[in-house]
Each structure stands twice: as C-alpha cells, then as structure tokens.
C-alpha angles and dihedrals in degrees: 000000000000100000142043134188126235124178091342097310129107120235135180118238112253115238127188133151092231107090089355090261097189089069099049144042093282086079090074108021096057097054090046091052095042090054090055092047090053090051091052094043110148093025131099109282129183126188116201108209120024102257111121092056087073092062112025142018107265134196101187128095119270126202117197123151094205104034116111095196113125114256096026118129100240101203142110108261093231089060094047115110110166123191092241132033124237134252090209134019120185133179126184117205094324109106093068089069093055112110091354117071096069100069096193092053106035118159118187090192095057093082092054090047089051095050090049091050095049092049089063091051091065125097120230106282092018127129137221121197123188129181122199132166121237115234099040106082112037093195091053092046090054091050088054090049090053092044090237098130103104101221115143090218131019129191129171128213112209121204121220128206092270099055092262121134131214131185119246136158125273091243089054091051094048090055091058134066103276097169117130123234137182111277102186140333127237134178122247114203116201126207091262090057095255113148119210127178114241116204116203112211120218113233113200101181131036119193117213110196125186132196122190125211103229129189119259114287096254093048090048091053091048092052091048092050092051091051091051091050089052090053094249124134 
C-alpha cells in the first residue's frame, strides 16, 4: 500500500532507512506534519522534540531539552517564553514522554501543563499538531479515557497487520486493545564493537491532536456578528 487517507486527504507513506519508518508510526505522522509545514511555509514554525532533523533538512526552530544538536533550543517547554508567537507548532511522538520517562519523578499533570503552555505560544489563526501513541504513557492514556486532554480536534490512526493505517475515532480506539508489544528484535553494533539487542515495539494506535489559535473572545464575537449581518452562516 503506497497511500493512506487522513481527514479526507490522501498521503503517501513515508519511508526511510533510519528507524525503519515503513514499519512504524513514522510512516504516517511524518507526511501529515510535512504537509502542514508546507502550508505554513514562510511563517513562524516550532517543532517540539528533534525528530524531523533525522529525515530531512529543516529551516524551522526546534525545541528539545535533551538534544545536543547545534542550534536546538535546549529548554523545557513550560519555561519557554519566546518574543513572538508561532503560526505552526508540531510535535512528533514526543509529548508521551513528558512527565513519564523519569520513573522516580513522574508527574501526570505535566502533560496538561505543557499543552496549556503551547496553546499560548500560537498566533491567532495558528495551528498546533501533536502525535502520540496510545499504550506508552499510562497517565496520558487515562487522560484520553476521561476526555481530559484539551485538544480541539482528535483523530486516531489504527495500524493493521500489514503496516497499513486507517483513521478511526478516539472512542473506537479506546474500546480496542491498544497495548504495545515487541514486534521484532535486532542487534545494534556500536563503534567499540559492543552488541546490544534492540527491541522494536509495535504501536497499534497513533493519536493526532490539533489545537487552533483563535482570536480573542470579543474579536471572535464581533466577527460572528458581522457574518450574520451579511447573511452568512
């Protein structure tokens, strides 16, 4: 299968040897994000988590607290206060690590704090798109179950047994088995000759959440009233 459909639009699966993208969620999340980046070309764009650098040459800003790559903004997103807001913010399979990976210091509220912070980093009319797998962060999964993740729009991509992906609703995904399991094991050989097994984990469901930068409430009401006066609905 060479194509998949997301929110009514056709996309080509993304394939790259790095991370073997054809066999994991990168196959769909990267083309979805790249399409948005192309649409916002020329505007202010921020990527949270240094992912796209591994696949393409980028020109947008990247924020990643732990990335050593030169030019990356090395800061926690909740402490980030730029001089100008962004037209587009994207994040590829990064938010599920927030408040979770450090077992001795886990914070289930950190993800909500992060989403709230990034919402305020958007310009009016801007967009933020975040992808996260179900089955990695139990706290985040529970927030989805309770419908407490404040995305304006949520879609889910479901993987089939042949590495194809189809769009379903979040409620449909939560009714299924979305646990992750080892898919296959490879061997990573480091420069010093050390061999370490590398287990690839099978992600069945990928959540795609969107937040829209809207105008202030009064401006929104004024725009709505003008459209009604003009006879538009």
